[in-house]
C-alpha positions in Angstrom: -31.7 7.7 60.1 -34.5 6.3 58.0 -34.3 6.4 54.2 -37.7 5.8 52.7 -37.0 4.0 49.5 -37.1 0.3 48.8 -35.2 -1.7 46.2 -37.2 -3.3 43.4 -36.4 -5.4 40.3 -37.9 -4.0 37.1 -38.2 -6.6 34.4 -39.4 -6.0 30.9 -41.5 -8.9 29.6 -43.1 -9.9 26.3 -45.2 -7.1 24.9 -43.0 -4.5 26.6 -44.9 -4.5 30.0 -42.6 -3.8 33.0 -43.0 -6.1 36.0 -41.9 -4.7 39.4 -41.0 -6.9 42.4 -39.8 -5.7 45.8 -36.9 -7.4 47.5 -38.0 -6.6 51.0 -41.8 -7.1 50.4 -42.2 -10.4 48.6 -46.0 -10.2 48.5 -45.9 -6.9 46.6 -45.7 -6.8 42.9 -47.1 -4.6 40.1 -46.5 -3.7 36.5 -46.9 -0.9 34.0 -47.0 -0.5 30.2 -43.6 1.3 30.3 -40.9 2.3 32.8 -42.6 5.5 33.9 -46.0 3.9 34.5 -44.3 0.9 36.3 -42.5 3.4 38.7 -45.8 5.2 39.4 -47.6 1.8 40.0 -44.6 0.7 42.2 -44.9 3.8 44.4 -48.6 3.2 44.7 -48.2 -0.5 45.6 -45.4 0.3 48.0 -47.6 3.0 49.7 -50.6 0.6 49.9 -48.5 -2.2 51.5 -46.8 0.0 54.0 -50.0 1.9 55.0 -51.7 -1.5 55.6 -48.8 -2.5 57.8 -48.9 0.8 59.6 -52.7 0.5 60.2 -52.3 -3.0 61.6 -49.3 -1.8 63.7 -47.1 -4.4 62.1 -43.3 -4.2 61.8 -42.2 -2.1 58.9 -39.2 -3.8 57.3 -36.1 -1.7 56.8 -35.1 -1.3 53.2 -32.1 -3.5 52.2 -29.2 -2.3 50.1 -29.8 -1.9 46.4 -28.2 -4.8 44.4 -27.2 -4.9 40.8 -30.3 -4.8 38.6 -32.5 -3.2 41.2 -33.9 0.4 41.4 -35.0 2.3 44.4 -38.7 3.1 44.7 -39.5 6.0 47.0 -42.2 5.8 49.6 -45.0 8.2 48.7 -44.5 11.6 50.4 -47.9 11.5 52.2 -46.8 8.4 54.0 -43.1 8.8 54.8 -43.5 11.1 57.8 -46.1 8.8 59.4 -43.7 5.9 58.9 -40.9 7.9 60.5 -43.0 8.6 63.5 -44.1 5.0 63.8 -40.6 3.7 63.5 -39.2 6.2 65.9 -41.8 5.4 68.5 -41.1 1.6 68.1 -37.4 2.1 68.3 -37.7 4.1 71.6 -40.6 2.0 72.9 -42.8 5.0 73.3 -46.5 4.4 73.4 -49.2 6.7 71.9 -50.2 7.7 75.4 -46.6 8.6 76.4 -46.0 10.6 73.2 -49.3 12.4 73.7 -48.2 13.3 77.3 -44.9 14.6 76.1 -46.6 16.7 73.5 -49.4 17.9 75.8 -52.0 16.4 73.5 -54.8 13.9 73.8 -53.9 10.3 72.8 -56.4 10.3 69.9 -54.3 13.1 68.2 -51.3 10.8 68.2 -53.5 8.0 66.9 -54.6 10.2 64.0 -50.9 11.2 63.3 -50.2 7.5 62.8 -53.4 6.8 60.7 -52.5 6.6 57.0 -56.1 7.7 56.1 -55.9 10.9 58.2 -54.4 13.9 56.6 -52.0 15.2 59.2 -50.2 18.5 58.9 -46.4 18.0 58.5 -45.8 20.5 61.3 -47.5 18.2 63.8 -45.4 15.2 62.8 -42.3 17.3 62.9 -43.1 18.4 66.4 -43.7 14.7 67.5 -40.5 13.6 65.9 -38.6 16.5 67.6 -39.9 15.3 71.0 -38.4 11.9 70.1 -35.0 13.5 69.2 -35.6 13.2 65.5 -35.5 15.7 62.7 -37.4 15.3 59.4 -35.5 16.5 56.3 -36.8 16.5 52.8 -34.2 16.2 50.1 -34.5 16.8 46.3 -31.9 15.2 44.1 -31.3 15.2 40.3 -32.9 12.1 38.8 -30.5 9.4 37.8 
């Protein structure tokens, strides 16, 4: 199971600006004028970093456990299904060509599903995940 949220430390500095630093992604940091804006900026920075890693076919680090003083930042909804597909394929050592064969599609369709810049319909990614024995579930919780 993949949970697409990463722990981050939110620190309020002089002038009230809120700095956000990610525990698992040391080169990613951002800030905002208040908590709300800092969270929005954190989600954007997280999405940018993970989409770059996905585009470069780099390893996507698993989120660590949340420690005291950290908050969880969710991966943007447009990116999470693509990450799930990428991580499932890596976990099972399934290539783009092999997944395309299993789905009865051309390899370029799988390439597009993994491309963060391409708007892929959720149904296509769900079908690809199903072929890999995975199920995508969206959960909505009360905010803490």
